[in-house]
C-alpha positions in Angstrom: 9.3 -60.8 0.4 9.7 -59.4 -3.4 10.4 -62.6 -4.8 7.4 -64.4 -3.0 5.0 -61.8 -4.0 6.0 -62.2 -7.8 5.8 -65.8 -7.4 2.3 -65.4 -6.3 1.6 -63.3 -9.5 3.2 -65.6 -11.9 0.7 -68.1 -10.5 -1.9 -65.9 -10.9 -0.9 -65.3 -14.4 -0.9 -69.3 -15.1 -4.3 -69.6 -13.8 -5.6 -66.6 -15.9 -4.0 -68.1 -19.2 -5.8 -71.2 -18.2 -8.9 -69.8 -17.5 -8.6 -68.0 -21.2 -8.9 -71.2 -22.8 -11.8 -72.0 -21.1 -13.5 -68.5 -21.6 -12.8 -68.7 -25.4 -14.8 -71.7 -25.8 -17.6 -70.8 -23.1 -18.0 -66.7 -23.6 -15.9 -65.9 -26.6 -17.3 -62.5 -26.9 -15.6 -61.8 -23.1 -12.1 -63.1 -24.6 -10.5 -59.9 -26.2 -11.4 -57.7 -22.9 -10.2 -60.8 -20.6 -7.0 -60.8 -22.7 -6.5 -57.1 -22.3 -6.7 -57.6 -18.6 -4.3 -60.1 -18.4 -1.8 -57.8 -20.7 -2.4 -55.2 -18.1 -1.5 -57.5 -15.2 1.7 -58.7 -17.0 2.4 -55.1 -17.6 1.8 -54.1 -14.0 3.7 -57.1 -12.6 7.1 -56.1 -15.0 6.8 -52.5 -13.8 6.7 -53.5 -10.3 9.9 -55.9 -10.8 11.6 -53.0 -12.7 10.6 -50.5 -9.5 11.8 -53.4 -7.0 15.1 -53.5 -8.9 15.6 -49.8 -9.2 14.8 -49.8 -5.2 17.3 -52.4 -4.4 19.9 -50.5 -6.7 19.2 -47.3 -4.8 19.2 -49.0 -1.3 22.5 -50.2 -2.4 23.7 -46.8 -3.2 22.1 -45.5 -0.1 24.1 -48.1 2.0 27.4 -47.3 0.2 26.7 -43.5 0.9 26.0 -44.1 4.4 29.1 -46.2 4.8 31.0 -43.1 3.3 29.5 -40.7 5.3 30.2 -42.9 8.6 33.7 -43.1 7.2 34.0 -39.3 6.6 32.4 -38.6 10.0 35.0 -40.7 11.9 37.5 -39.1 10.1 36.4 -35.8 10.8 35.9 -36.5 14.6 39.6 -37.8 14.6 40.9 -34.8 12.9 38.8 -32.6 15.4 40.2 -34.4 18.2 43.8 -33.9 17.0 43.0 -30.1 16.5 41.6 -29.8 20.1 44.7 -31.6 21.2 47.1 -29.3 19.1 45.0 -26.1 20.4 45.1 -27.4 23.8 49.2 -27.7 23.5 49.4 -24.5 22.3 47.4 -23.1 24.9 49.5 -24.6 27.6 52.7 -23.2 25.5 51.0 -19.9 25.4 50.3 -20.1 29.3 53.5 -21.2 29.9 55.5 -18.6 27.9 53.3 -16.1 30.0 54.7 -17.5 33.2 58.2 -17.2 31.7 58.1 -13.9 31.1 56.8 -13.1 34.7 60.1 -15.1 35.9 62.1 -12.8 33.6 60.4 -9.6 34.5 60.3 -10.1 38.3 64.1 -11.3 37.9 64.7 -7.7 36.2 63.1 -5.9 38.7 65.1 -7.9 41.6 68.3 -7.0 40.0 67.9 -3.3 40.8 67.5 -3.3 45.0 69.6 -6.2 45.0 72.5 -4.7 42.9 71.9 -1.4 45.1 72.1 -3.4 48.4 75.1 -5.2 47.3 77.0 -2.1 46.4 76.1 -0.5 49.8 77.2 -3.7 51.3 80.6 -3.4 49.6 80.9 0.3 50.5 80.3 -0.7 54.1 82.8 -3.2 54.2 85.6 -1.1 52.8 84.7 1.6 55.0 84.9 -0.9 58.2 88.1 -2.1 56.8 89.4 1.3 56.9 88.2 1.8 60.2 89.7 -1.2 61.6 93.1 -0.2 59.8 93.2 3.1 61.4 92.2 1.7 65.0 94.7 -1.1 64.8 97.4 1.8 63.8 96.0 4.1 66.7 95.1 6.9 64.2 91.7 6.7 64.5 90.2 10.2 65.7 86.8 11.2 66.5 85.7 13.0 63.5 86.8 10.1 61.3 84.6 7.7 63.7 81.7 10.3 63.5 81.6 10.1 59.6 82.2 6.2 59.5 79.0 6.1 61.9 76.9 8.5 59.3 78.1 6.4 56.4 77.2 3.3 58.3 73.7 4.6 59.2 72.9 5.8 55.7 74.4 2.5 54.2 72.5 0.0 56.3 69.4 2.3 55.6 70.1 1.7 52.1 70.6 -1.7 52.4 67.7 -2.3 54.6 65.1 -0.7 52.4 66.4 -2.2 48.9 66.2 -5.8 50.6 62.7 -5.1 51.8 61.7 -4.1 48.1 63.6 -7.2 46.9 61.6 -9.1 49.5 58.2 -7.6 48.4 59.1 -8.4 44.7 59.7 -11.9 45.6 56.8 -12.2 47.7 54.7 -10.9 45.2 56.1 -13.0 42.5 55.8 -16.3 44.5 52.2 -15.6 44.9 51.4 -14.4 41.1 53.4 -17.6 40.2 51.7 -20.0 42.2 48.2 -18.3 41.3 49.1 -18.6 37.6 50.4 -22.4 38.1 47.5 -23.7 40.3 44.5 -21.5 39.6 43.7 -21.4 43.4 40.7 -19.4 44.4 41.3 -17.0 47.2 40.4 -13.2 48.6 42.3 -10.8 46.9 43.1 -6.8 46.7 42.6 -6.1 43.3 44.5 -2.9 43.0 47.6 -4.6 44.7 47.4 -7.5 42.5 46.8 -5.5 39.4 50.4 -3.7 40.5 52.2 -7.0 41.3 51.3 -8.4 37.6 52.4 -5.3 36.0 55.6 -5.3 37.7 56.5 -8.3 35.9 55.7 -6.7 32.5 57.6 -3.7 33.3 60.8 -4.8 31.1 58.3 -5.3 28.1 57.3 -1.7 27.8 59.8 0.3 29.8 62.5 0.4 26.9 60.0 1.5 24.3 58.5 4.2 26.7 55.1 2.4 27.0 53.4 3.3 30.3 50.2 1.6 32.1 48.0 3.7 34.4 45.9 1.9 37.0 42.5 3.5 38.5 41.3 1.0 40.9 39.6 1.4 44.3 42.1 0.6 46.7 39.9 -1.5 49.0 38.2 -3.6 46.0 38.4 -7.1 47.3 37.6 -10.0 45.1 36.8 -13.7 46.0 38.2 -15.3 42.9 40.9 -16.8 40.8 43.7 -14.1 40.9 45.9 -16.1 38.9 43.3 -16.1 36.1 43.2 -12.2 36.5 46.6 -11.9 36.2 46.6 -14.1 33.1 44.1 -12.0 31.5 46.0 -8.8 32.3 49.3 -10.0 30.8 47.6 -11.1 27.6 45.8 -7.8 27.3 49.1 -6.0 27.7 51.0 -8.2 25.6 48.4 -8.1 22.6 48.7 -4.1 22.9 52.3 -4.2 22.7 52.4 -6.4 19.7 49.4 -4.9 17.6 48.6 -1.6 19.0 51.9 0.6 18.6 53.8 1.1 15.8 57.5 -0.2 16.3 59.1 2.8 18.0 56.1 4.6 19.0 55.6 5.1 22.8 52.4 4.7 23.7 49.6 4.5 26.8 47.5 2.1 28.2 45.1 2.3 30.9 43.4 -0.1 33.5 40.2 1.3 35.1 38.3 -0.5 37.4 34.7 0.3 39.1 31.9 -1.3 40.5 28.5 -0.9 38.6 26.8 -2.5 41.8 27.9 -4.1 44.8 28.4 -7.8 43.2 29.7 -6.6 39.8 33.3 -5.9 38.7 33.9 -3.7 35.7 37.6 -3.5 34.3 38.3 -1.4 31.1 41.9 -2.1 29.3 42.5 0.5 27.1 45.3 1.8 24.7 45.7 4.8 22.5 47.3 2.9 19.6 46.3 2.4 16.0 43.1 0.4 16.5 41.6 -2.2 14.3 38.7 -2.2 11.6 35.1 -3.4 12.4 36.2 -6.7 10.6 39.2 -7.4 12.7 37.2 -6.0 15.6 34.5 -8.9 14.8 37.0 -11.6 14.7 39.5 -10.8 17.7 38.4 -13.7 20.2 38.8 -16.4 17.5 41.4 -19.0 18.2 44.4 -18.3 15.5 43.1 -15.0 14.2 46.2 -12.6 14.0 47.1 -9.6 11.9 50.7 -10.2 12.6 51.3 -13.8 11.6 55.0 -14.9 11.8 55.7 -11.5 13.4 55.0 -12.2 17.0 51.6 -12.9 16.9 50.1 -16.5 17.8 46.5 -15.7 17.5 45.7 -17.2 20.7 46.1 -14.4 23.3 42.9 -12.9 23.5 41.0 -16.3 22.9 42.7 -17.5 26.0 41.4 -14.1 27.4 37.8 -14.9 26.4 37.6 -18.4 27.8 39.1 -17.2 31.1 36.7 -14.5 31.4 33.4 -16.4 30.3 34.5 -19.7 31.4 36.2 -19.0 34.6 35.2 -15.6 35.7 31.9 -16.2 34.8 31.9 -12.8 33.1 31.6 -11.3 29.8 34.3 -9.1 27.3 33.5 -7.0 24.8 35.7 -4.8 22.7 35.5 -1.2 21.1 38.0 -0.2 18.4 38.1 1.9 15.4 41.3 2.9 13.1 43.6 5.5 14.9 41.4 5.8 17.7 42.7 3.0 19.8 41.0 -0.1 21.6 39.5 -0.9 24.6 38.3 -4.1 25.9 35.7 -4.0 29.0 35.3 -6.9 31.1 32.4 -7.6 33.7 32.5 -10.2 36.4 31.1 -11.1 39.7 33.2 -10.1 42.7 32.6 -13.6 44.2 33.2 -16.0 41.2 30.2 -18.5 41.7 30.7 -22.2 42.9 31.5 -24.5 40.5 32.1 -28.0 40.0 34.4 -27.9 37.0 38.1 -27.8 37.6 39.5 -24.5 36.6 42.1 -26.0 34.4 39.7 -27.8 32.2 37.9 -24.4 31.5 41.0 -22.8 30.2 41.4 -24.6 27.4 
């Protein structure tokens, strides 16, 4: 386009110069002004050509810049995809670690009733063998038989009671484990489910003297994802154990549940630990943010909690903390989680 335009201008200049010769013969008085006009036209043409060259150079530079931006954008998108994959892998690792802690905790709790039941069964077996020897030898007396019966009744009561306790722990563990692994939606009694979750965490806070108090209406039923609730509670407890208390300090935690209205549940998890600064409180839900890097903090626990509360339970979570005044997390979510099309597993990432 620019070549054709300037070709036309060159042709016009050639005609003007030819006209200049004729004008010198016919009207010499007009010749100076006509020459000035030709010079101005030539100057304008040269300036246009310069501008076109500058424009072409700028367009080439702009094209190079656009290509570079496209390349950098592609690299940034690829890096973002890798970061998301890495974050998802770390989140999954965190969830599996939490499930592993659940298994270890319940196994530790089951050891006590099973151990008592085994000891009682062994004692009963020894007493029975002794009775059999006396019966075979004809030395069994009425008093000895009465003592044996009393021992048998007491021992079997202990065996049955501890086996029932172990059975309850196993049943609770199975349900919590299934909920954690599959994120199944169902109706659940919140108070009982909180206790089932805390059972798995007993080995974590019992050695250091930590305690968790629960204040929850006994008849509060939820239609939700109990496995998500279990994950949230576990992460909050583990976060408190990791960050809230000085090593060796016995601390207290409390889970308080109420209903601001018929359709909403409010859950507050609080500790009486060392608290956080305002700067840390503002960043506490950011992924990978932790004040204990390399000392037990991954920076994902509370990020997962935020995602689960907001993304799965369709609720909200806030934090209130101050140095030496402890920390509290307040969750609000519907008693009946709204129906959704997106799979829960996808939202937890």
